[in-house]
C-alpha positions as CSV (number, residue, x, y, z in Angstrom):
1,M,0.1,0.3,0.0
2,P,1.6,3.6,-0.7
3,D,2.9,5.8,1.6
4,N,0.4,8.2,1.5
5,L,-2.7,5.7,1.8
6,V,-1.1,3.9,4.9
7,A,-0.7,7.4,6.6
8,N,-4.6,8.4,5.6
9,K,-5.4,5.1,6.8
10,E,-3.7,5.5,10.4
11,K,-4.7,9.0,10.5
12,E,-8.4,7.8,10.2
13,A,-8.0,4.9,13.0
14,A,-6.1,7.6,15.3
15,G,-9.3,10.1,14.5
16,R,-11.9,7.3,15.2
17,A,-9.7,6.3,18.6
18,G,-10.1,9.8,20.1
19,A,-13.6,10.2,19.0
20,T,-14.4,7.4,21.8
21,F,-12.3,9.7,24.6
22,V,-15.3,12.6,24.5
23,H,-18.7,11.5,27.3
24,D,-22.1,13.2,26.9
25,G,-21.9,16.7,28.4
26,D,-18.7,17.7,27.3
27,V,-17.1,20.5,25.9
28,V,-14.7,19.5,23.5
29,G,-12.0,21.4,21.9
30,L,-11.9,20.3,18.1
31,G,-8.1,20.7,16.8
32,T,-7.5,21.6,13.0
33,G,-5.5,19.2,9.9
34,S,-6.1,16.2,8.6
35,T,-6.2,13.8,11.7
36,A,-7.9,16.3,13.4
37,A,-10.7,16.2,10.5
38,Y,-11.1,12.5,11.0
39,A,-12.0,12.9,14.8
40,V,-14.6,15.9,14.4
41,R,-16.3,13.7,11.4
42,F,-16.5,10.4,13.5
43,L,-17.7,13.1,16.5
44,G,-20.5,14.2,14.3
45,E,-21.4,10.7,13.5
46,R,-21.7,10.3,17.5
47,V,-23.7,13.4,17.7
48,R,-26.2,12.3,14.9
49,D,-26.8,9.1,17.3
50,G,-27.4,11.6,19.9
51,L,-24.2,13.0,21.8
52,K,-24.7,15.9,23.8
53,I,-21.5,18.1,23.5
54,R,-20.2,21.5,22.6
55,G,-17.1,22.0,20.3
56,I,-14.6,25.2,20.5
57,P,-13.4,25.0,16.9
58,T,-9.3,25.6,16.4
59,S,-9.7,27.6,13.2
60,V,-12.5,28.9,10.4
61,Q,-12.0,25.6,8.9
62,T,-12.5,23.1,11.6
63,R,-15.6,25.4,12.4
64,D,-17.0,24.9,8.9
65,L,-16.2,21.1,9.0
66,A,-18.1,21.0,12.4
67,V,-21.1,23.2,11.1
68,S,-21.6,21.2,8.4
69,L,-21.9,18.4,10.3
70,D,-24.5,19.7,13.1
71,I,-22.3,19.7,16.1
72,P,-22.8,22.6,18.3
73,L,-20.6,25.1,18.8
74,T,-19.4,27.6,21.7
75,N,-16.8,29.9,22.8
76,F,-15.1,31.7,25.4
77,D,-17.5,34.3,25.9
78,E,-19.7,31.3,27.1
79,V,-17.0,28.8,28.9
80,Q,-13.9,29.1,29.9
81,Q,-13.2,25.3,30.8
82,I,-13.2,22.6,28.0
83,D,-13.3,18.8,29.3
84,I,-11.2,17.6,26.5
85,T,-9.2,18.9,23.2
86,L,-8.8,16.1,20.1
87,D,-5.9,17.8,18.1
88,G,-2.9,16.5,16.0
89,A,0.6,17.3,15.8
90,D,3.8,17.7,13.1
91,E,5.6,15.8,15.7
92,F,5.9,14.4,19.0
93,D,8.8,13.4,21.3
94,P,9.2,10.8,23.9
95,Q,8.0,13.5,26.5
96,L,5.1,13.9,24.6
97,N,6.7,17.5,23.8
98,L,4.8,18.4,20.6
99,I,5.7,20.9,17.4
100,K,2.2,21.8,15.5
101,G,1.2,24.2,13.4
102,G,1.8,23.0,10.0
103,G,-2.4,23.7,9.2
104,G,-1.6,27.7,10.5
105,A,-3.8,27.4,13.9
106,L,-1.1,27.5,16.4
107,L,-2.4,30.0,18.3
108,R,-5.7,29.1,18.7
109,E,-4.6,25.4,18.9
110,K,-2.3,26.7,22.0
111,V,-5.2,28.7,23.8
112,V,-7.6,25.9,23.4
113,A,-5.3,23.1,24.8
114,S,-4.0,25.9,27.6
115,A,-7.8,25.7,28.6
116,S,-8.4,21.9,28.7
117,R,-8.5,19.7,31.4
118,K,-7.4,16.9,28.7
119,V,-5.8,16.9,25.9
120,V,-5.6,14.2,23.5
121,I,-3.2,14.2,20.4
122,L,-4.0,11.7,17.3
123,A,-1.5,11.1,15.2
124,D,0.1,8.5,12.7
125,A,3.4,6.7,13.2
126,S,5.4,9.1,10.9
127,K,5.0,12.0,13.8
128,R,6.9,9.9,16.0
129,V,10.2,11.3,16.5
130,E,13.2,10.9,19.1
131,K,14.0,14.7,18.9
132,L,11.6,17.1,18.0
133,G,12.9,19.4,14.9
134,K,12.9,17.4,11.7
135,F,9.5,19.5,11.2
136,P,10.2,23.0,10.5
137,L,9.1,24.9,13.6
138,P,6.0,27.4,13.0
139,V,6.7,30.6,14.9
140,E,3.5,33.4,14.4
141,V,4.4,36.9,14.2
142,I,2.8,40.0,13.6
143,P,3.3,41.5,9.8
144,F,5.3,44.7,11.2
145,A,8.2,42.8,12.6
146,Q,8.3,40.1,10.6
147,A,11.8,40.3,9.1
148,L,13.3,41.6,12.0
149,I,12.4,38.4,14.2
150,A,13.3,36.6,10.8
151,R,16.8,37.7,11.5
152,K,16.6,36.9,15.5
153,I,15.5,33.6,14.7
154,A,18.1,32.7,12.0
155,D,20.7,34.3,14.6
156,L,19.6,31.3,17.0
157,G,20.7,28.8,13.9
158,A,17.1,28.1,12.0
159,V,16.8,28.3,7.9
160,V,14.0,30.7,8.3
161,K,11.4,30.6,5.4
162,V,8.1,33.2,5.2
163,R,5.2,30.8,4.8
164,M,3.5,31.4,1.4
165,A,-0.2,30.7,0.8
166,K,-1.0,28.3,-2.4
167,D,-1.6,31.4,-4.4
168,G,1.8,32.5,-4.2
169,S,0.8,35.4,-1.5
170,V,2.4,35.3,1.9
171,F,-0.2,33.2,4.4
172,V,-2.2,35.1,7.0
173,T,-3.8,33.4,10.0
174,D,-7.2,33.3,11.0
175,E,-5.9,35.9,13.7
176,G,-4.7,38.1,10.8
177,H,-0.4,37.4,11.5
178,H,1.9,35.7,9.3
179,I,4.1,32.2,10.0
180,L,7.6,32.1,10.1
181,D,9.1,28.2,9.2
182,C,11.6,27.7,11.0
183,G,14.2,24.7,10.5
184,F,16.2,24.1,13.6
185,G,17.4,20.5,12.4
186,P,17.4,18.5,15.8
187,I,16.4,20.7,18.9
188,N,18.2,19.7,22.3
189,D,16.6,21.7,24.2
190,P,12.7,22.2,23.2
191,S,11.8,24.0,26.6
192,E,15.3,26.6,26.5
193,L,14.1,27.3,22.7
194,A,10.6,28.0,24.0
195,R,11.4,30.7,26.3
196,R,13.5,32.3,24.0
197,L,11.0,32.7,21.1
198,S,8.3,33.5,23.5
199,D,10.4,36.2,25.1
200,T,11.4,38.1,21.4
201,P,9.1,41.3,21.2
202,G,6.8,40.7,18.1
203,V,6.3,36.6,18.5
204,V,3.0,36.1,18.9
205,E,3.0,32.5,19.5
206,H,5.4,29.7,18.5
207,G,4.4,25.7,17.8
208,L,6.3,24.2,20.5
209,F,3.6,22.7,22.9
210,I,5.7,21.7,25.9
211,G,4.0,19.6,28.8
212,M,0.4,20.2,27.4
213,A,-0.6,16.8,25.6
214,D,-1.7,14.3,28.2
215,V,-2.6,11.6,25.9
216,V,-1.3,10.6,22.5
217,L,-3.2,7.8,20.3
218,L,-0.4,6.5,18.2
219,A,-1.9,4.6,15.2
220,N,1.1,2.2,13.5
221,G,-1.0,-0.1,11.2
222,D,-4.3,-1.4,12.1
223,S,-3.3,-0.8,16.0
224,V,-3.7,1.9,18.5
225,Q,-1.4,2.6,21.0
226,E,-2.2,4.9,24.2
227,L,1.2,6.4,25.3
228,H,0.5,9.1,28.5
229,K,2.7,11.4,30.1
230,A,5.0,10.3,32.6
């Protein structure tokens, strides 16, 4: 079977497993990306079967998907605590630290994760790494400071590229910011890098999610393994 078909099959398995973690009455953070979309679709099936939930989507894309599936939505004006969030990741390491933001929704994803009692990450086998950094680290920045921040991040040892949209224009996030994709290679100290990026004026958010995942549901072939934070 081609690699992309295997990955899609694993994403579907992880999404299905994640949807079973949701209980009646939950407020659910709805992640963004191809794997999270599977979970949202399976939640839509459960809602049609009578499951009562309210979702908080992490992107316009996920909001539109949830609306199409008749999943009731809420927002932080109405609730400030999320019971469980289902989301994907671009990478995760043995400590369940993550790189996220490949889909461009890292700011809302981190806000939703920070408000969640439990964060469940859904991943296919390709997302498991011994050390973060194979996937370029997304950093969301204000357009005014983009060039300045790009130089500062390059001084930290990264190859920095401005993310472009499919039409050739600069990619713009749902909150109106730009994204720098920063190739650091293996990140030896994710916590220290996260601190340095957060301390940089003009950086809105970065894609290092340190200590935020409680469970990773890792699909590998036909099986799904639960990995828990130590």
